[in-house]
N, C-alpha and C positions, 0 to 999 in steps of 0.2 A: 504494500500500500504506500502510495506517495505521501510524503509529509507536507507537500506544497499545497497552497490554497490557490487554485487556478482561477483567474478572473481577468477581465479587461477594463474594469473601472475600480478606482481606488479612492478612498476617503482621504482628502488632504490632511486632516488632523491626525490620521493614524498611519498613513503610508510612510515606510522607511526605505527599504530596498525593494526595487521592482526588477524582477529577473525575466530573462528570456530562456526558453528551452528549445533545443533543436533535436528532434527525433529523426535519426537517420537509419536507412536500410540500404544494404549493398551486398554484392557478391562477396563470398568469403575471401579474405586476403591470405596470401601465402606467407607474408611477413608483416611485422609491425609497420604502421604508416603514421608518421607525425604530420600534423597540419595545424594551421591557426584559423580560428573563426574571428572575423572582424565584425564588430557590431557598431552601428552608428545610430544614435538616438537623435531624432529630429523633433523640434518644437512645432506647434501647429502653424507657425508662420513660415516653416520650411528651413529655418536656420538650424545649424547643428548645436545640440545641447552638449553632447560628449560622444566620444568614441572609445572603444576598448578592444583589445585583442585577447583572445582566450586560446592559449596553447593547448592542443589536445592530441589525441592519437586513437587509432583503432589497432587492436591486437590481431595476430594471426588467427584465422579461423572464425572470427566474429562475423556475423551477418547483420548486426544492428547495434546501435548505441544511442545514448542520450547525452547531450552536451548542454551546459547551462552556465550562466554568469549573471550577476545582478549589478545594479548601480543605484546609488542613493546615499542615504545618511543614516547613521545610528539614531538620530533624533527625528521623531515624527514631525511633520509639518514643513519639511524642507522643500518638498516638491511644489512647484508653482501650479496653480489651477490651469487646466487646459487639456488639449488632446496632443498625443505624441505618436510617433511612428518609430519603429526599430527595424533596421535593415541589416540582415546578416549576409556576409559574403565569405567565400573561401577562394583563395588564389585569385582575387579580383573579380570573381563571378558571383552575382547575387544568387543566394540559394533559398532565402526565405525573408518574409517581412510580416510585421504585425502592428496593430494599433492598440492603444490603450488611452484611457482618460483618467485624469485626476480631478475630482470634483470637490 
């Protein structure tokens, strides 16, 4: 059972870290493969809020994996009200995107 609380809208007064999760499926690898997931968080006006890189890997024989990382503050209330978009890319190619709102 996942310990995460999955949602796309967050209470400004309670939100601390907001994370993305990328679920991947692929053909079994013959050896370990290292890669980096680049995440860019955009504000509702299209400007970049922040970006981050998550170094990750898949092991030999795996056919699926989950990768995640969050951004925010230990203190609730740091997120500005509004809508956001997160774009994930690997090796410069967009692989996923999602939207969320802080109300």
